[in-house]
LUMVOMAR-23580 format. One record per residue: residue in three letters; x, y, z of N, C-alpha, C in turn. Coordinates in steps of 0.02 Angstrom, whole numbers. Layout:
N
+------+--------+---------+--------+---------+----------+--------+--------+---------+--------+
: code : n_east : n_north :   n_up : ca_east : ca_north :  ca_up : c_east : c_north :   c_up :
+------+--------+---------+--------+---------+----------+--------+--------+---------+--------+
:  ALA :      X :       Y :      Z :       X :        Y :      Z :      X :       Y :      Z :
...
+------+--------+---------+--------+---------+----------+--------+--------+---------+--------+
//
This chain:
241
+------+--------+---------+--------+---------+----------+--------+--------+---------+--------+
: code : n_east : n_north :   n_up : ca_east : ca_north :  ca_up : c_east : c_north :   c_up :
+------+--------+---------+--------+---------+----------+--------+--------+---------+--------+
:  UNK :  -1026 :   -1560 :    389 :   -1018 :    -1551 :    316 :  -1065 :   -1467 :    303 :
:  UNK :  -1118 :   -1473 :    335 :   -1145 :    -1385 :    328 :  -1087 :   -1330 :    363 :
:  UNK :  -1059 :   -1345 :    424 :   -1039 :    -1319 :    441 :   -968 :   -1298 :    410 :
:  UNK :   -922 :   -1340 :    375 :    -889 :    -1336 :    336 :   -904 :   -1296 :    257 :
:  UNK :   -956 :   -1313 :    242 :    -967 :    -1271 :    193 :   -963 :   -1185 :    203 :
:  UNK :  -1018 :   -1175 :    239 :   -1001 :    -1124 :    287 :   -940 :   -1086 :    307 :
:  UNK :   -892 :   -1103 :    321 :    -850 :    -1078 :    324 :   -813 :   -1055 :    274 :
:  UNK :   -811 :   -1117 :    237 :    -769 :    -1117 :    174 :   -811 :   -1063 :    115 :
:  UNK :   -856 :   -1050 :    128 :    -919 :    -1006 :     89 :   -902 :    -921 :    139 :
:  UNK :   -863 :    -935 :    187 :    -847 :     -871 :    222 :   -790 :    -835 :    197 :
:  UNK :   -742 :    -908 :    192 :    -674 :     -881 :    179 :   -659 :    -866 :    105 :
:  UNK :   -724 :    -883 :     83 :    -713 :     -858 :     -7 :   -720 :    -787 :    -26 :
:  UNK :   -783 :    -784 :     21 :    -804 :     -692 :     10 :   -763 :    -665 :     37 :
:  UNK :   -729 :    -674 :     91 :    -687 :     -618 :    124 :   -614 :    -615 :     85 :
:  UNK :   -594 :    -662 :     36 :    -557 :     -667 :    -21 :   -576 :    -613 :    -57 :
:  UNK :   -643 :    -623 :    -90 :    -646 :     -595 :   -139 :   -666 :    -504 :   -144 :
:  UNK :   -683 :    -487 :    -57 :    -686 :     -433 :    -40 :   -607 :    -404 :    -18 :
:  UNK :   -562 :    -430 :    -10 :    -506 :     -419 :    -17 :   -481 :    -403 :    -99 :
:  UNK :   -486 :    -440 :   -142 :    -478 :     -434 :   -195 :   -492 :    -367 :   -244 :
:  UNK :   -554 :    -361 :   -219 :    -610 :     -298 :   -234 :   -570 :    -233 :   -224 :
:  UNK :   -570 :    -235 :   -163 :    -505 :     -171 :   -137 :   -483 :    -169 :   -154 :
:  UNK :   -412 :    -228 :   -145 :    -353 :     -229 :   -198 :   -370 :    -177 :   -279 :
:  UNK :   -404 :    -201 :   -308 :    -406 :     -176 :   -383 :   -447 :    -107 :   -385 :
:  UNK :   -489 :    -102 :   -329 :    -516 :      -26 :   -316 :   -444 :      46 :   -307 :
:  UNK :   -391 :       8 :   -271 :    -357 :       38 :   -228 :   -303 :      62 :   -299 :
:  UNK :   -305 :     -15 :   -352 :    -250 :       26 :   -396 :   -288 :      49 :   -447 :
:  UNK :   -341 :      43 :   -461 :    -392 :       76 :   -511 :   -389 :     157 :   -504 :
:  UNK :   -382 :     171 :   -459 :    -375 :      246 :   -407 :   -309 :     281 :   -427 :
:  UNK :   -259 :     213 :   -409 :    -196 :      244 :   -428 :   -177 :     257 :   -496 :
:  UNK :   -192 :     207 :   -536 :    -182 :      221 :   -625 :   -210 :     283 :   -617 :
:  UNK :   -290 :     307 :   -610 :    -317 :      368 :   -619 :   -265 :     440 :   -588 :
:  UNK :   -224 :     422 :   -542 :    -201 :      476 :   -501 :   -130 :     499 :   -564 :
:  UNK :    -98 :     442 :   -579 :     -53 :      433 :   -629 :    -55 :     435 :   -682 :
:  UNK :   -102 :     434 :   -715 :    -120 :      464 :   -781 :   -113 :     518 :   -788 :
:  UNK :   -174 :     538 :   -718 :    -183 :      637 :   -742 :   -127 :     652 :   -746 :
:  UNK :    -76 :     626 :   -693 :      -8 :      666 :   -679 :     42 :     637 :   -736 :
:  UNK :     41 :     606 :   -762 :     118 :      585 :   -808 :     81 :     532 :   -889 :
:  UNK :     19 :     543 :   -887 :      -4 :      523 :   -958 :    -23 :     458 :   -937 :
:  UNK :    -47 :     419 :  -1026 :     -54 :      347 :  -1016 :     -5 :     298 :  -1040 :
:  UNK :     41 :     335 :  -1059 :      82 :      290 :  -1100 :    152 :     251 :  -1035 :
:  UNK :    138 :     207 :  -1021 :     185 :      170 :   -963 :    267 :     184 :   -977 :
:  UNK :    301 :     164 :  -1050 :     332 :      201 :  -1064 :    378 :     255 :  -1055 :
:  UNK :    319 :     296 :  -1047 :     344 :      379 :  -1018 :    309 :     399 :   -945 :
:  UNK :    298 :     355 :   -916 :     258 :      385 :   -833 :    280 :     300 :   -814 :
:  UNK :    354 :     347 :   -751 :     379 :      282 :   -715 :    317 :     250 :   -662 :
:  UNK :    289 :     306 :   -632 :     223 :      284 :   -598 :    185 :     244 :   -622 :
:  UNK :    161 :     256 :   -663 :     122 :      182 :   -706 :    136 :     148 :   -722 :
:  UNK :    213 :     140 :   -728 :     237 :       83 :   -758 :    240 :      29 :   -683 :
:  UNK :    260 :      54 :   -628 :     256 :       36 :   -560 :    180 :      15 :   -546 :
:  UNK :    124 :      56 :   -543 :      52 :       18 :   -514 :     42 :     -29 :   -572 :
:  UNK :     59 :     -36 :   -650 :      50 :      -96 :   -681 :     77 :    -162 :   -657 :
:  UNK :    150 :    -164 :   -630 :     167 :     -196 :   -605 :    150 :    -234 :   -527 :
:  UNK :    108 :    -174 :   -481 :      96 :     -199 :   -431 :     -2 :    -229 :   -438 :
:  UNK :    -20 :    -213 :   -503 :     -96 :     -227 :   -530 :    -78 :    -325 :   -541 :
:  UNK :    -15 :    -326 :   -555 :       8 :     -405 :   -580 :     16 :    -438 :   -526 :
:  UNK :     48 :    -424 :   -474 :      43 :     -435 :   -419 :      6 :    -472 :   -373 :
:  UNK :    -66 :    -429 :   -384 :    -127 :     -442 :   -354 :   -152 :    -480 :   -398 :
:  UNK :   -147 :    -498 :   -460 :    -175 :     -540 :   -520 :   -239 :    -506 :   -554 :
:  UNK :   -225 :    -444 :   -553 :    -283 :     -405 :   -574 :   -278 :    -415 :   -670 :
:  UNK :   -331 :    -412 :   -690 :    -322 :     -441 :   -769 :   -299 :    -393 :   -781 :
:  UNK :   -275 :    -405 :   -868 :    -252 :     -371 :   -900 :   -299 :    -308 :   -929 :
:  UNK :   -357 :    -339 :   -948 :    -397 :     -291 :   -996 :   -441 :    -248 :   -933 :
:  UNK :   -449 :    -288 :   -871 :    -466 :     -211 :   -827 :   -422 :    -150 :   -809 :
:  UNK :   -340 :    -175 :   -800 :    -308 :     -119 :   -796 :   -317 :     -89 :   -869 :
:  UNK :   -308 :    -102 :   -917 :    -298 :      -77 :   -996 :   -378 :     -16 :   -961 :
:  UNK :   -439 :     -58 :   -966 :    -489 :       -3 :   -959 :   -484 :      42 :   -901 :
:  UNK :   -454 :      31 :   -827 :    -435 :       84 :   -784 :   -407 :     153 :   -819 :
:  UNK :   -341 :     136 :   -863 :    -309 :      176 :   -894 :   -344 :     218 :   -949 :
:  UNK :   -404 :     173 :   -991 :    -443 :      208 :  -1028 :   -482 :     264 :  -1017 :
:  UNK :   -501 :     231 :   -968 :    -565 :      291 :   -919 :   -513 :     347 :   -879 :
:  UNK :   -458 :     342 :   -859 :    -428 :      388 :   -835 :   -411 :     452 :   -893 :
:  UNK :   -399 :     431 :   -928 :    -371 :      458 :   -992 :   -431 :     508 :  -1006 :
:  UNK :   -493 :     477 :   -997 :    -533 :      524 :  -1029 :   -551 :     591 :   -997 :
:  UNK :   -592 :     640 :  -1048 :    -603 :      710 :  -1005 :   -651 :     719 :   -949 :
:  UNK :   -699 :     654 :   -922 :    -755 :      645 :   -881 :   -720 :     590 :   -814 :
:  UNK :   -654 :     596 :   -825 :    -631 :      543 :   -765 :   -618 :     578 :   -690 :
:  UNK :   -642 :     543 :   -663 :    -653 :      555 :   -581 :   -565 :     608 :   -565 :
:  UNK :   -583 :     652 :   -521 :    -510 :      671 :   -514 :   -503 :     653 :   -429 :
:  UNK :   -453 :     629 :   -422 :    -431 :      608 :   -346 :   -394 :     647 :   -301 :
:  UNK :   -412 :     657 :   -242 :    -362 :      703 :   -212 :   -316 :     647 :   -151 :
:  UNK :   -269 :     659 :   -155 :    -243 :      626 :   -121 :   -214 :     657 :    -29 :
:  UNK :   -251 :     625 :      8 :    -252 :      665 :     92 :   -222 :     619 :    133 :
:  UNK :   -182 :     612 :    177 :    -141 :      590 :    226 :   -197 :     599 :    286 :
:  UNK :   -225 :     567 :    323 :    -242 :      561 :    395 :   -195 :     539 :    452 :
:  UNK :   -190 :     579 :    510 :    -145 :      535 :    572 :   -183 :     535 :    622 :
:  UNK :   -183 :     480 :    662 :    -226 :      487 :    742 :   -187 :     422 :    771 :
:  UNK :   -232 :     417 :    832 :    -201 :      369 :    873 :   -257 :     303 :    862 :
:  UNK :   -229 :     246 :    865 :    -280 :      195 :    895 :   -285 :     187 :    968 :
:  UNK :   -323 :     132 :    986 :    -316 :      117 :   1059 :   -254 :     112 :   1080 :
:  UNK :   -240 :     138 :   1148 :    -167 :      126 :   1187 :    -98 :     135 :   1135 :
:  UNK :   -108 :     205 :   1122 :     -59 :      238 :   1097 :    -38 :     204 :   1013 :
:  UNK :    -72 :     158 :    982 :     -34 :      153 :    927 :    -45 :     203 :    881 :
:  UNK :     10 :     227 :    858 :       8 :      262 :    798 :    -13 :     249 :    728 :
:  UNK :    -48 :     289 :    690 :    -108 :      271 :    621 :    -90 :     308 :    573 :
:  UNK :    -76 :     316 :    532 :     -65 :      355 :    459 :   -119 :     335 :    413 :
:  UNK :   -188 :     360 :    376 :    -226 :      327 :    350 :   -198 :     380 :    279 :
:  UNK :   -194 :     344 :    223 :    -177 :      361 :    174 :   -255 :     361 :    121 :
:  UNK :   -292 :     415 :     94 :    -325 :      422 :     59 :   -330 :     443 :     -5 :
:  UNK :   -364 :     399 :    -80 :    -367 :      455 :   -129 :   -454 :     484 :   -151 :
:  UNK :   -485 :     530 :   -142 :    -570 :      559 :   -137 :   -575 :     614 :   -202 :
:  UNK :   -638 :     603 :   -191 :    -667 :      648 :   -234 :   -692 :     697 :   -185 :
:  UNK :   -699 :     693 :   -143 :    -747 :      734 :    -87 :   -689 :     728 :    -30 :
:  UNK :   -653 :     771 :     -4 :    -621 :      789 :     66 :   -672 :     779 :    117 :
:  UNK :   -715 :     834 :    122 :    -757 :      834 :    162 :   -812 :     769 :    178 :
:  UNK :   -814 :     733 :    145 :    -852 :      681 :    167 :   -795 :     616 :    194 :
:  UNK :   -748 :     625 :    162 :    -681 :      586 :    184 :   -646 :     566 :    264 :
:  UNK :   -653 :     666 :    274 :    -643 :      678 :    342 :   -695 :     656 :    400 :
:  UNK :   -744 :     665 :    367 :    -795 :      633 :    423 :   -798 :     574 :    428 :
:  UNK :   -786 :     514 :    393 :    -792 :      442 :    381 :   -747 :     440 :    432 :
:  UNK :   -681 :     451 :    403 :    -603 :      429 :    441 :   -604 :     462 :    530 :
:  UNK :   -639 :     521 :    534 :    -653 :      522 :    618 :   -695 :     480 :    633 :
:  UNK :   -767 :     468 :    605 :    -799 :      425 :    630 :   -770 :     345 :    653 :
:  UNK :   -729 :     316 :    610 :    -683 :      260 :    610 :   -648 :     274 :    686 :
:  UNK :   -599 :     318 :    684 :    -566 :      324 :    731 :   -610 :     336 :    814 :
:  UNK :   -686 :     370 :    791 :    -712 :      380 :    870 :   -739 :     323 :    884 :
:  UNK :   -762 :     274 :    841 :    -801 :      230 :    875 :   -733 :     153 :    875 :
:  UNK :   -709 :     166 :    865 :    -641 :      122 :    877 :   -607 :     130 :    928 :
:  UNK :   -627 :     157 :    977 :    -594 :      189 :   1028 :   -540 :     243 :   1023 :
:  UNK :   -515 :     266 :    957 :    -446 :      302 :    945 :   -475 :     368 :    934 :
:  UNK :   -419 :     409 :    902 :    -429 :      475 :    899 :   -409 :     516 :    853 :
:  UNK :   -435 :     536 :    797 :    -405 :      587 :    741 :   -360 :     644 :    759 :
:  UNK :   -298 :     647 :    745 :    -250 :      708 :    744 :   -241 :     743 :    692 :
:  UNK :   -210 :     790 :    726 :    -176 :      815 :    662 :   -126 :     823 :    602 :
:  UNK :   -114 :     858 :    553 :     -62 :      854 :    527 :      3 :     849 :    579 :
:  UNK :     46 :     792 :    557 :     121 :      809 :    591 :     99 :     778 :    672 :
:  UNK :     59 :     740 :    670 :      49 :      723 :    750 :     63 :     661 :    765 :
:  UNK :     82 :     594 :    707 :     109 :      539 :    723 :    171 :     552 :    654 :
:  UNK :    168 :     574 :    634 :     214 :      568 :    576 :    300 :     544 :    586 :
:  UNK :    289 :     592 :    654 :     378 :      568 :    666 :    397 :     508 :    681 :
:  UNK :    336 :     465 :    707 :     346 :      402 :    715 :    355 :     367 :    664 :
:  UNK :    361 :     382 :    609 :     361 :      340 :    557 :    409 :     357 :    484 :
:  UNK :    459 :     321 :    450 :     514 :      350 :    397 :    467 :     346 :    318 :
:  UNK :    454 :     385 :    293 :     429 :      393 :    218 :    483 :     343 :    172 :
:  UNK :    447 :     296 :    165 :     504 :      247 :    113 :    482 :     228 :     49 :
:  UNK :    530 :     194 :     -5 :     503 :      168 :    -46 :    529 :      85 :    -45 :
:  UNK :    475 :      43 :    -50 :     495 :      -28 :    -21 :    454 :     -87 :   -107 :
:  UNK :    523 :    -112 :   -103 :     512 :     -153 :   -152 :    517 :    -230 :   -146 :
:  UNK :    491 :    -264 :   -174 :     474 :     -338 :   -158 :    486 :    -370 :   -238 :
:  UNK :    546 :    -420 :   -222 :     589 :     -446 :   -290 :    574 :    -509 :   -291 :
:  UNK :    570 :    -554 :   -346 :     574 :     -632 :   -354 :    652 :    -661 :   -327 :
:  UNK :    682 :    -674 :   -299 :     743 :     -703 :   -287 :    770 :    -739 :   -323 :
:  UNK :    727 :    -752 :   -379 :     750 :     -821 :   -408 :    800 :    -792 :   -451 :
:  UNK :    866 :    -819 :   -480 :     907 :     -784 :   -527 :    941 :    -724 :   -500 :
:  UNK :    942 :    -717 :   -448 :     952 :     -641 :   -420 :   1029 :    -654 :   -368 :
:  UNK :   1073 :    -642 :   -374 :    1146 :     -636 :   -317 :   1127 :    -571 :   -286 :
:  UNK :   1088 :    -613 :   -231 :    1086 :     -545 :   -164 :   1129 :    -497 :   -153 :
:  UNK :   1177 :    -558 :   -125 :    1238 :     -505 :   -106 :   1263 :    -439 :   -169 :
:  UNK :   1275 :    -486 :   -197 :    1293 :     -422 :   -277 :   1234 :    -355 :   -284 :
:  UNK :   1199 :    -389 :   -289 :    1149 :     -321 :   -307 :   1133 :    -277 :   -239 :
:  UNK :   1173 :    -286 :   -166 :    1152 :     -268 :   -135 :   1197 :    -206 :   -131 :
:  UNK :   1258 :    -241 :   -141 :    1315 :     -174 :   -158 :   1303 :    -122 :   -211 :
:  UNK :   1259 :    -154 :   -272 :    1269 :     -117 :   -323 :   1222 :     -62 :   -317 :
:  UNK :   1187 :     -89 :   -276 :    1146 :      -28 :   -263 :   1127 :      23 :   -208 :
:  UNK :   1160 :       4 :   -176 :    1197 :       62 :   -117 :   1215 :     129 :   -151 :
:  UNK :   1233 :     137 :   -204 :    1258 :      174 :   -234 :   1163 :     219 :   -268 :
:  UNK :   1140 :     196 :   -267 :    1067 :      224 :   -294 :   1030 :     241 :   -245 :
:  UNK :   1040 :     227 :   -185 :     996 :      240 :   -124 :    991 :     203 :    -74 :
:  UNK :    991 :     127 :    -85 :     976 :       70 :    -61 :    999 :      61 :     25 :
:  UNK :    964 :      76 :     62 :     972 :       65 :    136 :    956 :      12 :    193 :
:  UNK :    911 :      -9 :    160 :     889 :     -112 :    189 :    881 :    -136 :    148 :
:  UNK :    900 :    -203 :    153 :     893 :     -261 :    121 :    896 :    -335 :    164 :
:  UNK :    818 :    -380 :    148 :     821 :     -422 :    179 :    771 :    -472 :    156 :
:  UNK :    761 :    -533 :    179 :     719 :     -590 :    163 :    650 :    -567 :    168 :
:  UNK :    607 :    -601 :    143 :     527 :     -578 :    156 :    500 :    -626 :    120 :
:  UNK :    417 :    -643 :    148 :     371 :     -677 :    101 :    291 :    -653 :     93 :
:  UNK :    292 :    -673 :     19 :     223 :     -642 :    -19 :    165 :    -665 :     30 :
:  UNK :     95 :    -634 :    -22 :      40 :     -649 :     16 :     31 :    -726 :      4 :
:  UNK :     58 :    -768 :    -43 :      37 :     -849 :    -35 :    134 :    -880 :     -3 :
:  UNK :    159 :    -831 :     38 :     210 :     -862 :     81 :    271 :    -905 :     27 :
:  UNK :    257 :    -873 :    -36 :     332 :     -865 :    -77 :    383 :    -835 :    -57 :
:  UNK :    448 :    -842 :    -72 :     515 :     -795 :    -51 :    510 :    -743 :    -87 :
:  UNK :    549 :    -681 :    -63 :     535 :     -625 :   -101 :    599 :    -594 :    -53 :
:  UNK :    628 :    -564 :    -90 :     705 :     -484 :    -80 :    651 :    -433 :    -71 :
:  UNK :    647 :    -408 :     -3 :     639 :     -342 :     17 :    682 :    -287 :     19 :
:  UNK :    687 :    -235 :    -13 :     736 :     -211 :    -18 :    709 :    -122 :     -6 :
:  UNK :    734 :     -65 :     29 :     695 :       -3 :     65 :    755 :      37 :     22 :
:  UNK :    729 :     107 :     28 :     752 :      147 :     32 :    701 :     236 :     45 :
:  UNK :    752 :     282 :     45 :     704 :      318 :     68 :    673 :     366 :     38 :
:  UNK :    619 :     406 :     33 :     555 :      420 :    -20 :    607 :     470 :    -75 :
:  UNK :    645 :     497 :    -57 :     678 :      540 :   -112 :    721 :     514 :   -173 :
:  UNK :    748 :     459 :   -133 :     775 :      401 :   -185 :    738 :     336 :   -215 :
:  UNK :    675 :     362 :   -207 :     639 :      302 :   -227 :    657 :     304 :   -343 :
:  UNK :    631 :     335 :   -353 :     641 :      340 :   -431 :    708 :     347 :   -452 :
:  UNK :    763 :     359 :   -425 :     821 :      321 :   -448 :    842 :     254 :   -429 :
:  UNK :    835 :     213 :   -377 :     823 :      165 :   -355 :    770 :     103 :   -419 :
:  UNK :    694 :     145 :   -414 :     670 :      107 :   -458 :    690 :     103 :   -550 :
:  UNK :    736 :     153 :   -570 :     760 :      145 :   -624 :    831 :     101 :   -622 :
:  UNK :    876 :     108 :   -594 :     920 :       47 :   -576 :    904 :       6 :   -565 :
:  UNK :    842 :     -30 :   -528 :     831 :      -92 :   -554 :    807 :    -104 :   -624 :
:  UNK :    763 :     -63 :   -661 :     743 :      -67 :   -732 :    786 :     -62 :   -766 :
:  UNK :    859 :     -31 :   -774 :     934 :      -45 :   -792 :    949 :    -119 :   -793 :
:  UNK :    931 :    -152 :   -731 :     977 :     -208 :   -737 :    922 :    -264 :   -763 :
:  UNK :    876 :    -241 :   -800 :     810 :     -284 :   -811 :    781 :    -342 :   -751 :
:  UNK :    773 :    -299 :   -709 :     738 :     -331 :   -645 :    689 :    -295 :   -628 :
:  UNK :    591 :    -350 :   -641 :     535 :     -319 :   -625 :    524 :    -320 :   -573 :
:  UNK :    522 :    -297 :   -526 :     501 :     -284 :   -457 :    422 :    -320 :   -448 :
:  UNK :    410 :    -383 :   -407 :     362 :     -404 :   -384 :    290 :    -355 :   -369 :
:  UNK :    311 :    -297 :   -329 :     294 :     -249 :   -323 :    327 :    -169 :   -296 :
:  UNK :    304 :    -134 :   -312 :     355 :      -68 :   -278 :    296 :     -13 :   -245 :
:  UNK :    308 :      -3 :   -185 :     254 :       63 :   -162 :    312 :      93 :   -115 :
:  UNK :    266 :     160 :   -110 :     301 :      196 :    -59 :    261 :     192 :      5 :
:  UNK :    296 :     181 :     61 :     262 :      172 :    105 :    303 :     176 :    177 :
:  UNK :    236 :     213 :    249 :     277 :      237 :    300 :    286 :     174 :    336 :
:  UNK :    358 :     161 :    373 :     395 :      118 :    412 :    395 :     159 :    489 :
:  UNK :    353 :     116 :    536 :     367 :      147 :    589 :    440 :     146 :    616 :
:  UNK :    455 :     198 :    644 :     536 :      195 :    681 :    545 :     147 :    737 :
:  UNK :    492 :     137 :    778 :     489 :       93 :    823 :    411 :      62 :    816 :
:  UNK :    388 :       4 :    857 :     336 :      -32 :    873 :    312 :     -39 :    938 :
:  UNK :    260 :     -32 :    943 :     222 :      -72 :   1016 :    185 :    -118 :   1028 :
:  UNK :    211 :    -162 :   1071 :     183 :     -217 :   1082 :    137 :    -214 :   1124 :
:  UNK :     88 :    -273 :   1125 :      26 :     -262 :   1156 :      5 :    -329 :   1177 :
:  UNK :    -44 :    -342 :   1229 :     -72 :     -402 :   1255 :   -131 :    -422 :   1192 :
:  UNK :   -140 :    -483 :   1175 :    -182 :     -495 :   1129 :   -253 :    -463 :   1110 :
:  UNK :   -274 :    -464 :   1199 :    -340 :     -420 :   1199 :   -333 :    -339 :   1181 :
:  UNK :   -298 :    -310 :   1178 :    -294 :     -267 :   1168 :   -267 :    -237 :   1111 :
:  UNK :   -214 :    -279 :   1074 :    -200 :     -282 :   1029 :   -261 :    -294 :    969 :
:  UNK :   -310 :    -348 :    993 :    -366 :     -361 :    935 :   -417 :    -286 :    928 :
:  UNK :   -424 :    -245 :    965 :    -447 :     -186 :    985 :   -425 :    -125 :    928 :
:  UNK :   -363 :    -147 :    926 :    -317 :      -93 :    865 :   -330 :    -135 :    787 :
:  UNK :   -329 :    -189 :    796 :    -330 :     -218 :    722 :   -405 :    -202 :    697 :
:  UNK :   -448 :    -203 :    756 :    -512 :     -198 :    737 :   -536 :    -128 :    698 :
:  UNK :   -512 :     -85 :    713 :    -508 :      -27 :    704 :   -482 :     -28 :    636 :
:  UNK :   -407 :     -50 :    641 :    -356 :      -43 :    580 :   -409 :     -64 :    512 :
:  UNK :   -463 :    -123 :    526 :    -475 :     -155 :    478 :   -544 :    -108 :    441 :
:  UNK :   -577 :     -77 :    492 :    -641 :      -35 :    496 :   -604 :      13 :    442 :
:  UNK :   -551 :      40 :    437 :    -515 :       96 :    392 :   -505 :      72 :    337 :
:  UNK :   -462 :       6 :    322 :    -442 :      -13 :    288 :   -522 :     -39 :    214 :
:  UNK :   -577 :     -49 :    252 :    -633 :      -65 :    205 :   -652 :      -4 :    178 :
:  UNK :   -655 :      67 :    222 :    -687 :      123 :    198 :   -654 :     132 :    116 :
:  UNK :   -700 :     142 :     70 :    -699 :      151 :     16 :   -656 :     203 :    -18 :
:  UNK :   -647 :     259 :     22 :    -607 :      321 :     21 :   -503 :     303 :     23 :
:  UNK :   -493 :     246 :     71 :    -453 :      240 :    114 :   -397 :     163 :     59 :
:  UNK :   -342 :     198 :     33 :    -311 :      145 :    -10 :   -248 :     124 :     56 :
:  UNK :   -235 :     157 :     90 :    -172 :      100 :    136 :   -191 :     125 :    195 :
:  UNK :   -165 :      97 :    262 :    -165 :      110 :    326 :   -103 :      75 :    350 :
:  UNK :    -75 :     120 :    375 :      -6 :      111 :    407 :      2 :     126 :    484 :
:  UNK :     35 :      68 :    510 :      33 :       95 :    597 :     94 :      71 :    631 :
:  UNK :    107 :      64 :    692 :     165 :       30 :    726 :    133 :     -18 :    777 :
:  UNK :     92 :     -44 :    755 :      79 :     -101 :    833 :    135 :    -158 :    796 :
:  UNK :    143 :    -193 :    846 :     208 :     -242 :    815 :    178 :    -300 :    789 :
:  UNK :    216 :    -322 :    744 :     188 :     -402 :    705 :    153 :    -453 :    744 :
+------+--------+---------+--------+---------+----------+--------+--------+---------+--------+
//
């Protein structure tokens, strides 16, 4: 019984840690969006998108509102968005998206993670060619005619559409467009009364790398270390799922 309790407690702590990281990432996203486009969601498409993403991870409304209020203050932290590129062990390409108030600190810690994880930090452009910069929308399929929507959205930049699952294994529609078409596809969904479960800009690998389990574990260990860093927002890689 004690062992079962400890396992459940460890699982609960991991869930809390993950939730705290998600909330912190969205808080930074809110700050960046408010600084760029103001605190009113109706006038700020980026902020509307982030509020949708906050709902998707169950971030409480009062925390979202508090983050917007903090970001609107004159003494709000100013974050710089910086991308780092490198290789994990066994040639897996990695892109690290950060939001930092101290780039000197951040590059040092990111380099340290790569070095300790058996990889190496590269220069700008060293792995970006292996990814496509894309808008990624996840929709609740309930009440949606997927075939009709696909045909309708092609004129607004839709490139890919398929089925996926959410964090709780719930069915979702996954649609992708080029980064340049992200804004117009977001508006097209809004005009049709469709509120995405989430809307992100992601780096999608052009091809993926398959590795044996023991090698993949080393890659995933480095990715996990990067994701736990406070300055890191998201990590993208081309390791096969």
